[in-house]
N, C-alpha and C positions, 0 to 999 in steps of 0.2 A: 745743734746738739739736741737730741731727743732722749728723754728719760722719764721714768715714772716717779712721782713724789707723793707722799701722803701729807700734803700741806695745802695752804691757800696761796694762790698767786694773783697778781693784779690783772685786772681787765680794764677796758676803757671805762667801765662804770664803777671801778673800785676793786677791792679785794674780793675775789670769788672764793667763797668757803666751800671746799669739797673735801671728801675724805681721801680720794685718790685722784691725782691729776697726771695725765700724760702731757708733758710739756713739749709742744712742737712750735717752735718760733715761726711766726708768720710775718714776713716782711710787710705785707699790706696792713696787718693789724698794728704793727709798730708805727707805721707811717701815719695812721689815723690818730694816734695819740697827739694831743696838742701839748705845747709847752706847759700850759696850765694843768693838764692831766699829769704830766711828769712831776711838776712841782707838788701837786697834791699827793701823789704816790710817795714822793720823797719826804714830805712833811709828816706823813703817817709813819714812816719807817725810821727816820734819822735819829731819833732819841730812844730807840728800843733795842739797842745792842744787848744781846743776852749775856748776863754776867758770867754764866757758866762757860762761855766761849773765850773769856779773857785769857786763860792759860792753855786753851786747847791747841794742840799741835797734831795734825793728822798727816802722816807720811811726809814729814818735813815742812808742812805748810802751817804757818802760824796764823790762825784765823783772825786774831786781833790786827796783825799787820796787813793782811789782805783786805780786811774791812776798812782800815784807815786809807789805803790806797784807792779803793773803789769809792769811798765817801768823798775823798778829795776830788776825784774825777767828776762825780755827780755834782758836787758844789760848784766846781769850775764851769761845767756845762750850763748849769742854771744861771750862775752869776754873769756869764758871758753870752747869754741868750743863744745857746746851742753851739757855741764855738769852744774849741780846745786848742791848746798849744800843741805843736808837733810832739813834744816830749810826753805830754799827757796822752795823746793818741796812741803812742807806742806802748803805754802802760796798760791799756784796756785789754788787748788780747791775752797777755799772760795772766791778768787778774781773772778773766773769764775762765781760762783753763783751770786755774787754781780752784775757783768756785765749783766748777764741774767735777773736779776730783774729790772735793770734800763733802759736797751735799749728800751723796749716797751713804756716807759714813757717820752722819749725825742724825739726831732724832728730835722730835717734838718741836718746841718753840724755837730752838736753835736752828733746826733745819728749815723751819718756816721763814725765819729771819733771813737766812742766807739764800734761800730760793727767791725771796722778794728782791734781795740785793742783786742777785744774778739777773733777774728780770730787768731791773733798772739799768744795770751795766750793759745788758744786751740791747736794750732800747736805745740808749745814748750812743753806743758804738755803731748802730745802724743809721743814726741820724747826724752824726758829728760833722761839723764844718771846721776846717783848719783856720786858726786866727791869722 
């Protein structure tokens, strides 16, 4: 999924602050991220859910619920050292689609948060191992 965002996204060295970013997922870049990189990205993001997104519903997608599902997937991935149950693996693609749909319709810190969440979801879905 390629799109342009006016946010910061994570890189191997941390969050890359830029005013406009063309997000083009690179398989090689994702594979270079270590589990420690993923843990660091997650620790920087996990307690920063934007309060204005609590009641946001965009085109039938409740951001709070999508956030909860993706966060559960990320936590399981980290806790199980890169492994997810088959049920959790099935949740990742619909969550990514929902995030892709909402990111262009939100702004500011809320958009930045969900772009980072999308990035983590994308990274773990490309690296996941079935338990």
